[in-house]
N, C-alpha and C positions, 0 to 999 in steps of 0.2 A: 595388383592390390595385395597387401600383406595378409597372411592367413591368421595373424593375431586378431583376436576379437576382444574388445573392451566394452563391457556393458555401460550404457549411458548412465545407469543408476550409480555406478562407481564414482563418476565425476560429479553428478548432480547438475542442476541448471547452470549455476554460475561457473563451475569447473568446465562444463561443455562450452559455454560462451568464451571463456578464456582460451580454450583449446582451438576453437574454430577461428578466433580472431588473431591468432598468433602471426599469421603470414601477411596481415593487412597493415598498411600504413596510409596516413592521410597525404594525398598529393595536391589537394586544393587548399590554397591559403585561407579560404573562407571557413574551412572546417576548424573551428576553435576547440571543440571537444567532441570526441567520438564515443566509442563504446566504453562503458564502465560507470556511468552515473545514471540518475533517474531519467535524464533526457540528453540529447545531443545539442550542441550549441553551434550555430552558424553565424559567422560575423557578417552583419548586414550594415556595416558602416557605423552609424551612431548608436546602434543597439544590437543585441543578439536576437536571432530567431531561434526558438526553442522547439525541438521535435521529440515526440515520444509516441510509441506504438505498443499496443497490447492486444493479445488474442485470447478469447474466451471460448472454450469448447464444452459442448454438452456432455455430461457424464464425467467431466474432469473438474471444471470450474463452477458448474451450476447443474441443478437437478430440476427439470421442469415439472416434476410432480409436486413441488412446493414453491417454485420460483415463478411468480406471475410474469408474463412476458413484458408487461409495461414496466415493472420493477427492473427486469433484466436490461431493458433498453437504457434505463436511467443509470444503472450500475456500470454498464459498459462504458458510458461516457465519463462517469464520475471517477473511475479508477485511472483513466488517462489524464483527466484534468488534475488529479492528485499528483501525478508525476511532474506536471508543469509547475504546480504549486511548490513541489519539493525543490525546485531550482530557484525559488523566490521570483517566479515569473508569472505573467498573466496570460491565460489562454485566449485565443482569438478565433480559431477555426478548427473543425474536425472533419475527417472523412470516415465513413462507415462502410465496411465491406462484409457481406454475408455469404455463408455457404448454407444452402437450404435443401433439405431432403423433401421428397414429394408428399410427406405427411403434413406439411405446413401449408395452410390456405393463405390466400391474399389477406383475409381478415386477420389472421394470426400475425402476419408480418406488419400489418397496419397497427395492431396493438403494441407490438414491439417498438414501432417508431413513435407512438404516443409518448413512451418513456424517453426516447432519444430527444424528442422535441421539448419535453419538460426539463430535461437536463440542459439543453441548449438555452432555454429561457432562464434557468436558475443560474448558470455559470456565464451567461452572456457570451456564448460562442455561436458561430455560424456553421451550419452543415454545408460543406462546399463540394462534396463529391463522395466517391466510393465505388464499389463493384459488387455485383451479385453473381453467384455461380451455383451449380448444383452440388449437393453433398451426398456421398454414398450412405452416410449414417449420421443423423442428428444435425444440430445447429451449430454453426461456427460464426463468431462475431469478431471482427478485427477493426479496431478504432485507432486512427492516428490523430494526435492532437498537435496543433501548432500554436505557439505562444510567442510573446515578446518580453524582453526585459532590458532595462538600462544596464549597461555593462558594469556599473559600479554596484549594482544590487544583486548580482548573481551569487547564489550560494551553492557550492559544490560539496560533495562528500569529503573532499580532501583538505578542507580548511581548518579543521579543529585544532586548537592550540592547548598546550598544557595549562591547567588551572581554569580553563573555560568551564562554564556551568552547563550541565546537560538538562535540556528542557523537553517536555512533551505536552501536546495539547490534548484536551478532552479526557476521555477515559479509555482504558484498554481491556482486552479480553472479552468484551461483550459480543463481538461478531462470532468468535469461535464458540462461545457458550450458546448463542442463538442457533448456530448450526447444529449443535448437539441436540437441542430441543426439537428442531425440525426433523432431524433424522429419527429421533425417537418416535415422534408422532406419526411419521411415515410408516414405520414398522408396525405401530398399533393399527393404523388404517389398513395396511396390507393384510394383517391377521384378521381384521373384522371391519369391512367397508361400511358397516352401519355406525361405527364409532365416529363421533365428531371430534376433530382435533382440539385439544385444550391449550390454547395459546394466549388467552387473555392476560394472565399474570406474567407473561414473558414478552409483553408488547415491545419494550425498549430493546432488548437484546435481539429479538427476531428482526426488528427494523434495522438494527446495526448490520445484520447479515444480508438482508434482502435489498435494502436501499441505502447504502452508505453515502455519506456526503464528503466531497473533497473540501478541505479547509481553506478555501479561498478567502474567507472572512479574516482569518489570521494573517494571511499575506498582506491584505490591505491595511490591517491594524498595525502590523510591524512597520510598514512604510510610514504610516501616520506618526508612529512613535520614534521614527528615525533609527530603527534597529535593523541591522543587516546580520543575520546569523552567520557565524564563521563556517559552519557546515550544516547541511540539512538533508533529510531523507524522509519519505513517507513510510508509515508502518503498514506494509502489505504482507510481510512474511513472518511477523512476530517481532517483538521488541528486541530480543537477544540477537536475532539475525541482523537487524538494522544497525544495532550498536557495533557489531563486528564489521559491517561494511564501512562505517565511518572510521573505525579503528584501523582497518587495513589501508584505506585510502589516505588517511591523515597520518598514519604511522605513530599512533598514540594508543594509550590504554584507556579504558572506561571503567569508572567506579560508580555503581548505583546503589540505592538503599531500598530494600523491600518495603519499608513502611512509608516511603514517599511515592510509591507507584499509585497512579490514579485508577481506582477500580470502582465501578458503580455498584450500589447495594444489590441491585437485581442480578448482577454478575456473581457477586459473592453468594447470594442466597441460592441461585440456581446451581452453582458449583457444589455447594453443600448438599443439595438435593441429589445431584447426579454423581456425587463422590469424585468431583474433579477439582483439584486445587486451583483457586483463582489466580494465584501468582504464576503457576505453570501455564495457564491459559494466556495470561498477559505476555509472558516471555516467548511463548512458542506458537500461539494460536494464529495470529495474522488476521488480515482483512479488516482491520479497524480503520485504515486510511487516515489516521491522525498524523501529525507532523512531529518528528523527532529532530531536534536541532541543538546546536551549541552556541553560546554567546559569551562575551567577555563579562567579567564581574561588574564592570561599569554599566553595561547594558542590562544586566540583571536588575539593577536598581529601577530601570524604566519599566520593567515587566512585573515587578513583585506584587503589584496590586491587580494584575489581570486575573479575572476569575477562572479563566479556562487555560492558563499556561502554568504548568507545574514543574518545579525544580526537583529532579530526581537523583542528581549526583554531579560528578565533575570529571573532567579529563585529567588523566595522569600520564606518567611516563610509560612508554610502550613496554618497557621491561617489567612493569608492575602488573601487566595483563588486563584482562577484562573480568571484573569481579562484581559480586553483589554482596552487600552486608545484610544479612537476614534480620528478621525481627528479633531473633535471639542473639543478635550481635556476633554471629559467626560469619566468617569470610568464605564465600564459595565461588569457584570459578564458573563464569557463565559459559554455556554451550549453545551454539546456534542450532537449534533443533526445529526450526520453523518449517514451513511448507517446502517440500522438495518435489518438484513436478515429476521426477522420474523414479521416485521411491514411494509413491502413494497410490 
């Protein structure tokens, strides 16, 4: 082994994935798409089988001092379903694996699985297996989701074309702002356990953090409208980071407009209260699990009356870079400063 030591934080999550996957190639003809997108694609004849997996670790991805176990079970499933949705596919099955320390009772695990069951009911997926093992510290949850898609409907990160319109669903920045409120209230409680958390006026953004929804409704609506996005990704690490993923995979540039970003009033108001810029939270916060996608101008016409799909910019030449036009009409270069698992 070489004596050279490279810190994982220098590479970041995606740099590490690129490094570790360098020596691998696909040897099975059924493997249609491997590492590098929201999910893998397996050629199953007349359709693709879509595979995605995510792991959530206590103290890294969630804090049980303010995350109810039932919400955690729901969220663990939703974030995986969101990856299936990002391929324009439909989820069908999940497996759930747990690492449990001895501080968790049977009743606590049952509470977690109430959330898993609620998510299965909501997204119409079947729990078909998993694994349980002991954990030296804390709770570990790993979910694998399996979906299906017509081959003609698949949307990869690599399909964006110059002059395509950039779209995003819902609103952004709320999950990050909700986390800031929860962290603040936790500190208040730790200083004075007699204090009751003041969360009523933050109900929407707290919900965005604790119990996010995968946008399967949009996937079904796009199919009804006969719109197949040229590229798509879910917003898990912040809008800027996801724009860079599409930019890199499609070899294009991205131009967005600050005044077109969909931001809820509660996110704005809370940002003002906490001295956090709402645009910064939108670009870099993450965990909104909305869908970011590109469509042709012709398909834009089919979507312009949709109340929950917003046009925020367009695809440009790669040489023009990834930029945002601010409300003051200044052009600024986007930076992918979203969540980095090895620098936080």
